[in-house]
C-alpha positions as CSV (number, residue, x, y, z in Angstrom):
1,M,-0.2,50.4,-26.2
2,T,0.5,48.2,-23.2
3,T,2.6,45.1,-23.1
4,T,2.6,42.2,-20.6
5,P,5.5,42.4,-18.3
6,V,8.1,39.7,-18.9
7,R,7.9,36.7,-16.5
8,V,10.4,33.9,-16.9
9,R,11.4,30.9,-14.8
10,I,13.9,28.3,-14.1
11,A,12.6,24.9,-13.0
12,P,15.3,22.6,-11.8
13,S,14.4,19.1,-10.4
14,P,16.1,17.8,-7.2
15,T,17.1,14.6,-8.9
16,G,20.7,15.8,-9.0
17,Y,22.8,18.8,-8.4
18,L,22.7,21.9,-10.6
19,H,25.0,21.5,-13.5
20,V,26.3,24.1,-15.9
21,G,23.6,23.4,-18.6
22,T,20.7,24.2,-16.3
23,A,22.8,27.1,-14.8
24,R,23.3,28.6,-18.2
25,T,19.5,28.4,-18.9
26,A,18.9,30.2,-15.6
27,V,21.5,32.9,-16.5
28,F,19.7,33.6,-19.8
29,N,16.3,33.8,-18.1
30,W,17.6,36.0,-15.3
31,L,19.4,38.4,-17.7
32,F,16.3,38.6,-19.9
33,A,14.2,39.5,-16.8
34,R,16.6,42.1,-15.5
35,H,17.1,43.6,-19.0
36,S,13.4,44.0,-19.6
37,G,12.4,45.0,-16.0
38,G,10.5,41.7,-15.6
39,K,10.3,38.9,-13.0
40,F,12.6,35.9,-12.6
41,L,10.9,33.0,-10.9
42,V,12.1,29.7,-9.5
43,R,10.0,26.5,-9.5
44,I,11.2,23.2,-8.0
45,E,10.0,20.2,-10.1
46,D,9.9,17.6,-7.4
47,T,7.0,15.4,-8.5
48,D,9.2,12.4,-9.3
49,A,8.9,10.7,-5.9
50,E,11.4,7.9,-6.7
51,R,14.3,10.1,-8.0
52,S,13.7,13.4,-6.2
53,K,15.9,14.1,-3.2
54,P,14.7,16.9,-0.9
55,E,18.2,17.3,0.4
56,L,19.3,18.5,-3.0
57,I,17.0,21.5,-3.1
58,E,19.2,23.6,-0.8
59,P,22.4,23.0,-2.9
60,I,20.4,23.9,-6.1
61,L,19.2,27.2,-4.5
62,S,22.6,27.8,-3.1
63,A,24.2,27.5,-6.6
64,L,21.6,30.0,-8.0
65,T,22.3,32.4,-5.1
66,W,26.1,32.1,-5.6
67,L,25.6,33.0,-9.3
68,G,23.7,36.1,-8.2
69,L,20.5,34.9,-9.8
70,D,18.1,36.4,-7.3
71,W,14.4,35.5,-7.8
72,D,11.5,37.8,-7.3
73,E,8.7,35.8,-5.8
74,E,8.2,32.9,-3.5
75,I,9.6,29.6,-4.7
76,L,7.0,27.2,-6.1
77,Y,7.1,23.5,-5.4
78,Q,5.3,21.2,-7.8
79,S,4.7,18.6,-5.0
80,R,2.4,21.0,-3.3
81,R,0.2,21.6,-6.4
82,M,-1.0,18.1,-7.2
83,H,-4.7,19.2,-6.9
84,L,-4.2,21.8,-9.7
85,Y,-2.9,19.1,-12.1
86,A,-5.7,16.8,-11.2
87,E,-8.3,19.5,-11.9
88,S,-6.8,20.3,-15.3
89,A,-6.6,16.6,-16.3
90,K,-10.4,16.3,-15.5
91,K,-11.1,19.5,-17.4
92,I,-9.5,18.1,-20.5
93,L,-11.6,15.0,-20.1
94,D,-14.6,17.2,-20.7
95,T,-13.2,18.4,-24.0
96,P,-12.9,16.5,-27.3
97,Y,-9.2,16.2,-26.7
98,G,-9.2,14.0,-23.6
99,Y,-10.0,10.4,-23.1
100,R,-9.4,7.5,-20.7
101,C,-7.0,4.8,-21.7
102,F,-7.3,1.4,-20.0
103,C,-4.4,-0.4,-21.7
104,S,-2.1,-2.3,-19.4
105,T,1.6,-1.9,-19.5
106,Q,1.8,-5.4,-20.9
107,Q,-0.6,-4.5,-23.7
108,L,1.4,-1.4,-24.6
109,D,4.6,-3.4,-24.7
110,E,3.1,-5.9,-27.0
111,D,1.7,-3.2,-29.3
112,R,5.1,-1.5,-29.4
113,K,6.9,-4.7,-30.3
114,L,4.3,-5.4,-33.1
115,A,4.8,-1.9,-34.5
116,Q,8.5,-2.3,-34.6
117,A,8.2,-5.7,-36.3
118,E,6.0,-4.1,-38.9
119,K,8.4,-1.2,-39.4
120,R,5.9,1.3,-38.0
121,A,6.5,4.0,-35.4
122,P,6.1,2.5,-32.0
123,K,3.5,5.0,-30.8
124,Y,0.2,4.4,-29.1
125,N,-2.4,3.0,-31.5
126,R,-5.4,4.8,-29.9
127,R,-7.2,1.6,-29.1
128,C,-9.2,3.2,-26.2
129,L,-10.1,6.3,-28.2
130,A,-12.8,4.3,-30.0
131,L,-14.5,3.1,-26.8
132,S,-18.1,4.2,-26.4
133,P,-19.2,6.3,-23.5
134,D,-21.1,3.4,-22.1
135,E,-18.1,1.1,-22.3
136,V,-15.9,3.7,-20.6
137,K,-18.5,4.1,-17.8
138,R,-18.8,0.3,-17.3
139,R,-15.1,-0.1,-17.0
140,V,-14.7,2.9,-14.7
141,D,-17.5,1.6,-12.5
142,A,-15.8,-1.8,-12.4
143,G,-12.7,-0.2,-10.9
144,E,-10.4,-0.6,-13.9
145,K,-7.3,1.5,-13.7
146,F,-6.9,4.1,-16.4
147,V,-4.7,6.9,-17.5
148,I,-5.9,10.2,-19.0
149,R,-4.5,10.9,-22.5
150,L,-4.6,13.9,-24.8
151,R,-5.8,13.2,-28.3
152,V,-3.3,15.0,-30.7
153,P,-5.4,16.7,-33.5
154,D,-4.7,15.9,-37.1
155,G,-2.5,18.2,-39.3
156,D,0.7,20.0,-38.8
157,I,1.6,22.1,-35.8
158,T,3.8,25.1,-35.8
159,F,5.1,27.5,-33.2
160,D,7.4,30.5,-33.5
161,D,10.6,30.0,-31.7
162,M,12.6,33.0,-30.4
163,V,15.9,31.4,-31.5
164,A,15.1,29.1,-34.5
165,G,12.1,30.9,-36.0
166,A,9.0,28.9,-37.1
167,I,9.3,25.2,-36.3
168,T,6.8,22.7,-37.7
169,V,6.0,19.0,-37.0
170,K,3.4,16.6,-38.3
171,S,0.9,15.6,-35.7
172,A,1.2,12.1,-36.9
173,D,4.7,12.0,-35.5
174,I,3.4,12.7,-32.0
175,E,1.5,10.1,-30.0
176,D,-1.4,10.8,-27.8
177,L,0.4,11.8,-24.6
178,V,-0.5,10.6,-21.1
179,L,-1.5,13.5,-18.8
180,A,-2.3,11.7,-15.6
181,R,-1.1,8.3,-14.6
182,A,-3.2,5.5,-13.2
183,D,-2.6,6.7,-9.6
184,G,-3.8,10.2,-10.6
185,S,-0.4,11.8,-10.5
186,A,0.4,14.3,-13.3
187,T,3.0,13.7,-15.9
188,Y,5.8,16.2,-16.7
189,N,4.1,18.0,-19.6
190,L,0.8,18.6,-17.8
191,A,2.4,19.8,-14.7
192,V,4.7,22.2,-16.6
193,V,1.8,23.7,-18.6
194,V,-0.4,24.2,-15.6
195,D,2.5,25.8,-13.6
196,D,3.6,28.1,-16.4
197,H,0.1,29.3,-17.0
198,T,-0.8,29.8,-13.3
199,M,2.5,31.5,-12.7
200,G,1.9,33.9,-15.6
201,V,5.1,32.9,-17.4
202,T,5.3,34.9,-20.6
203,H,8.5,33.5,-22.1
204,I,10.0,30.0,-21.8
205,M,13.7,29.7,-22.6
206,R,15.2,26.3,-22.3
207,G,17.5,23.8,-24.0
208,N,16.6,22.7,-27.6
209,D,16.3,19.1,-26.3
210,H,12.8,20.3,-25.1
211,I,11.5,21.0,-28.6
212,T,9.5,17.7,-28.8
213,N,8.0,18.5,-25.4
214,T,7.0,22.0,-26.6
215,F,4.8,20.6,-29.4
216,K,3.0,18.5,-26.9
217,Q,2.6,21.5,-24.6
218,V,1.2,23.6,-27.4
219,Y,-1.6,21.1,-27.8
220,L,-2.2,21.2,-24.1
221,Y,-2.4,25.0,-24.0
222,R,-5.0,24.8,-26.8
223,A,-7.0,22.0,-25.2
224,L,-7.2,24.0,-22.0
225,G,-8.1,27.2,-23.8
226,W,-5.0,29.1,-22.6
227,D,-2.8,31.6,-24.4
228,L,0.6,30.4,-25.4
229,P,3.7,31.9,-23.9
230,K,6.7,32.6,-26.2
231,F,9.1,29.8,-26.5
232,G,12.9,30.0,-27.1
233,H,15.1,26.9,-27.4
234,V,18.7,27.7,-26.8
235,A,21.8,25.8,-27.9
236,L,22.8,22.8,-25.7
237,I,26.1,22.9,-23.8
238,L,28.3,19.9,-24.7
239,R,31.2,18.4,-22.9
240,P,34.5,18.2,-24.7
241,D,33.5,14.7,-25.9
242,K,30.5,16.3,-27.5
243,K,28.0,14.6,-25.2
244,K,25.3,16.8,-23.7
245,V,26.2,18.1,-20.2
246,S,23.9,16.4,-17.8
247,K,23.6,15.3,-14.2
248,R,23.3,11.7,-15.3
249,L,26.7,11.8,-16.8
250,G,28.1,13.0,-13.5
251,D,28.9,16.5,-14.7
252,K,30.2,18.8,-12.0
253,D,27.9,20.5,-9.5
254,V,28.0,24.2,-10.0
255,N,28.7,24.6,-6.2
256,Q,32.0,22.8,-6.8
257,Y,33.3,25.7,-8.9
258,E,32.8,28.0,-5.9
259,I,34.8,25.6,-3.8
260,E,37.6,25.5,-6.4
261,G,37.8,29.3,-6.4
262,I,35.8,30.4,-9.5
263,L,34.2,33.8,-9.1
264,P,30.4,33.9,-9.7
265,E,30.7,36.8,-12.1
266,A,33.3,34.8,-14.2
267,M,31.0,31.8,-14.3
268,L,28.0,34.0,-15.3
269,N,30.1,35.8,-17.9
270,Y,31.4,32.6,-19.5
271,L,28.0,30.8,-19.4
272,C,26.3,33.7,-21.1
273,L,28.6,33.5,-24.1
274,L,27.7,29.8,-24.6
275,G,24.8,30.4,-26.9
276,W,24.6,34.2,-26.9
277,S,26.7,36.9,-28.5
278,S,27.1,40.6,-27.8
279,K,27.9,41.0,-31.5
280,T,31.3,42.6,-30.5
281,D,34.8,41.4,-30.0
282,Q,34.5,41.9,-26.2
283,E,34.5,38.8,-24.1
284,I,34.9,39.9,-20.5
285,F,31.8,41.6,-19.2
286,L,30.7,42.8,-15.8
287,R,27.2,41.7,-14.6
288,E,25.8,45.1,-15.2
289,E,27.1,45.2,-18.7
290,L,25.4,41.9,-19.5
291,V,22.1,43.0,-18.1
292,K,22.3,46.1,-20.3
293,L,23.3,44.2,-23.5
294,F,21.3,41.0,-23.2
295,T,18.5,40.5,-25.8
296,T,16.9,37.3,-27.1
297,E,17.7,38.4,-30.7
298,N,21.4,37.6,-30.1
299,L,20.8,34.0,-29.0
300,N,22.1,31.4,-31.4
301,A,21.1,27.8,-32.1
302,S,24.6,26.3,-32.4
303,N,25.6,24.0,-29.6
304,A,28.5,25.1,-27.5
305,V,31.3,23.2,-25.8
306,F,32.0,23.9,-22.2
307,D,35.8,24.4,-21.9
308,E,36.9,24.6,-18.3
309,E,40.3,26.1,-19.3
310,K,38.4,28.9,-21.0
311,L,36.3,29.4,-17.9
312,I,39.5,29.6,-15.8
313,S,40.9,32.3,-18.2
314,F,37.7,34.3,-17.7
315,N,38.2,33.8,-14.0
316,K,41.7,35.3,-14.0
317,S,40.4,38.3,-15.9
318,H,37.7,38.9,-13.3
319,I,40.2,38.4,-10.5
320,M,42.4,41.1,-12.0
321,R,39.4,43.5,-12.1
322,K,38.7,43.1,-8.4
323,P,39.9,45.9,-5.9
324,D,42.5,44.4,-3.5
325,G,40.3,44.8,-0.5
326,E,37.3,43.2,-2.0
327,L,39.4,40.4,-3.3
328,A,41.0,39.8,0.1
329,D,37.5,39.3,1.6
330,L,36.8,36.7,-1.0
331,V,40.1,34.9,-0.5
332,A,40.1,34.9,3.3
333,P,37.7,31.9,3.8
334,Y,40.1,29.8,1.7
335,F,43.0,30.5,4.1
336,V,40.8,29.9,7.1
337,S,39.4,26.6,5.9
338,A,42.9,25.4,5.0
339,G,44.0,26.0,8.5
340,I,46.6,28.5,7.5
341,V,45.4,31.3,9.6
342,S,42.4,32.1,11.8
343,Q,39.7,34.5,10.9
344,E,40.5,36.5,14.1
345,E,44.2,36.9,13.0
346,L,43.1,37.9,9.5
347,T,40.8,40.5,11.0
348,K,43.5,41.9,13.3
349,S,46.1,42.1,10.4
350,R,43.8,42.9,7.5
351,D,46.3,45.4,6.0
352,Y,49.0,42.7,5.9
353,F,46.6,40.2,4.2
354,V,45.5,42.8,1.6
355,R,49.1,43.3,0.7
356,V,49.6,39.5,0.4
357,V,46.6,39.2,-1.9
358,S,47.7,42.2,-4.0
359,A,51.2,40.7,-4.4
360,L,49.8,37.3,-5.5
361,K,47.0,38.6,-7.7
362,E,48.8,38.4,-11.0
363,R,49.9,34.8,-10.4
364,V,46.6,33.2,-9.7
365,R,43.8,31.7,-11.8
366,R,41.5,30.6,-9.0
367,L,40.8,32.0,-5.6
368,S,42.1,28.7,-4.1
369,D,45.4,29.4,-5.8
370,F,46.1,32.2,-3.3
371,V,46.5,29.5,-0.5
372,R,48.9,27.4,-2.5
373,L,51.0,30.3,-3.6
374,G,50.8,32.3,-0.4
375,V,51.0,29.9,2.5
376,Y,54.6,31.0,3.3
377,F,53.4,34.4,4.2
378,Y,51.9,32.8,7.3
379,Q,53.5,29.4,7.7
380,F,56.9,28.1,6.6
381,N,58.4,24.7,7.6
382,G,61.7,25.0,5.8
383,T,60.6,22.7,2.9
384,Y,61.8,23.8,-0.6
385,D,60.7,23.0,-4.1
386,A,62.7,19.9,-5.0
387,E,63.6,20.9,-8.6
388,A,64.5,24.5,-7.7
389,E,66.6,23.3,-4.8
390,K,68.8,21.2,-7.1
391,K,69.4,24.1,-9.3
392,Q,69.6,27.1,-6.8
393,F,70.9,25.6,-3.6
394,T,74.4,24.8,-4.7
395,P,77.1,24.8,-2.0
396,D,78.4,28.3,-2.8
397,K,75.0,29.8,-2.1
398,A,75.1,29.2,1.6
399,E,77.8,32.0,2.1
400,L,75.9,34.3,-0.3
401,L,72.6,33.9,1.6
402,R,74.3,34.6,4.9
403,L,76.0,37.7,3.5
404,L,72.7,38.9,2.1
405,A,71.1,38.4,5.5
406,D,73.9,40.4,7.2
407,R,73.6,43.2,4.7
408,Y,69.9,43.4,5.1
409,E,70.3,43.6,8.9
410,Q,72.6,46.6,8.5
411,L,70.1,48.6,6.5
412,P,68.7,51.6,8.4
413,V,65.3,51.0,6.9
414,F,64.2,47.8,5.2
415,T,62.1,48.6,2.1
416,K,61.8,46.8,-1.2
417,E,63.9,49.5,-2.9
418,A,66.6,49.1,-0.2
419,A,66.4,45.3,-0.5
420,E,67.0,45.5,-4.2
421,R,69.9,47.9,-4.0
422,C,71.5,45.7,-1.4
423,L,71.2,42.5,-3.4
424,N,72.4,44.2,-6.6
425,A,75.5,45.6,-4.8
426,L,76.4,42.2,-3.4
427,A,76.0,40.5,-6.8
428,E,78.3,43.2,-8.4
429,E,80.9,42.8,-5.7
430,R,81.1,39.0,-6.3
431,G,81.0,39.4,-10.1
432,L,77.7,37.6,-10.3
433,S,74.5,38.2,-12.3
434,K,71.6,39.4,-10.3
435,G,69.7,36.2,-11.0
436,A,72.4,34.2,-9.2
437,L,71.2,35.8,-6.0
438,I,67.6,36.5,-6.8
439,H,66.6,32.9,-7.4
440,P,68.2,31.3,-4.3
441,A,66.9,34.3,-2.2
442,R,63.4,33.7,-3.4
443,L,63.6,30.0,-2.7
444,A,65.1,30.6,0.7
445,A,62.4,33.1,1.7
446,S,59.3,31.2,0.3
447,G,60.3,27.6,-0.5
448,M,59.0,28.3,-4.0
449,S,60.6,29.1,-7.3
450,V,57.7,31.3,-8.5
451,G,55.7,34.1,-6.9
452,P,55.3,37.8,-6.8
453,G,58.2,40.2,-7.4
454,L,61.0,39.2,-5.0
455,Y,61.4,42.6,-3.4
456,D,57.6,43.0,-2.9
457,M,57.6,39.6,-1.2
458,L,60.6,40.4,1.1
459,D,59.0,43.8,2.0
460,I,55.7,42.1,3.0
461,L,57.5,39.4,5.0
462,T,59.4,42.0,7.0
463,L,63.1,42.1,7.9
464,P,63.2,39.6,10.9
465,V,61.4,36.9,8.9
466,V,63.5,37.4,5.8
467,V,66.8,37.3,7.7
468,S,65.8,34.2,9.6
469,R,64.8,32.4,6.5
470,L,67.9,33.3,4.6
471,R,70.1,32.0,7.4
472,S,68.0,28.9,7.8
473,A,68.4,28.1,4.1
474,A,72.2,28.6,4.4
475,D,72.3,26.2,7.3
476,Y,70.1,23.7,5.2
477,I,72.6,23.9,2.3
478,D,75.5,23.3,4.6
479,G,73.7,20.5,6.3
480,R,73.3,18.6,3.0
481,R,77.1,18.4,2.7
482,V,77.7,16.8,6.0
């Protein structure tokens, strides 16, 4: 027994950036394709001339690429396929399902208002369906503008959804839909059906806000004599205010998460769990694990809330899994773009940079945090955290910092172990707790009250830098008393 290879698609429109809702749908389709050995396709739905912006196509594709959602065939653009939609609309006119509608916008508005006043559903009343062939010809020959509509058959319609099971609606609740506008351009539903059929799409996974469109598209498939693909309507992603994530509400461009330092595997991992479950207690997955585990049977219909804090916690987990060298390569562009260090210098002192990244790794939640928490490894202007300074740079600390600098200079070899022994000995001599020296020493060396282990930090900075900064901090403390 042979089965048709899986072919799925994502079809963003360049009327806005790619937001997490569309990205999550893309993730599901890509994982399904990779799990089943099928094909993942990309289609750009750019037929809306007024709202589509060609300059947004590249950011959309860039976001998909960043997520690692590689596609298998050439990208399809709807704007280049108008002739196919026109042919299909004319084909439907030759069936009992298609007819020309000459109703003006004004007439349709009046009919809608009358229906509302009479407590009826404001749907098209099929005025033009009753026109005789001779009347239709006369009006066409006279140059009257018309749209092409699809007559919705009587009776209920049902399709089997991969997520929700059988879904049924009464045909009376769906109005005869417009397939082609008066200017000949195709409407969304016609273009989508033609594209999915000609692309050989076997499964369509999308948000459950498309269920109404699916009923219309099922009629179109039948009218054109084409086999139906399998449909699956996944849970919507909601914002914390429980509104649907959408570009119209200004939700964040997926590319922005890359700028902010989210790892693509963390975003993919988190998005996958918004509407899908592995049926285990595990939450953190590598891409390869998700490909192996993903099945449509584990999709669920309950809407999910996008929690950015949860995403960041996933990101921290994925950062911790990264080998230091690989992580350093990912972090480097953030240091360069911030003007902290040049790429040339990073290349020359790669081992040093890897050590910096390794030391900071446990403290960060985003890749961009490395810059904020690690700038002092490259640049230090003698500015100290204000709150920490009040607490740690008391007048007596100037002498202690100078003594610590002197002791460090006298060490035969400066290592983190030696630095720790030296500090502990000084604290014991003065009858102080270790913390009484550790905290001001950290602030003196980095300007910060938090960071990696003090002795790891001092070892990375090297003896000359540490001694210089300890003495500068002592001078700063004395200077405040003048």
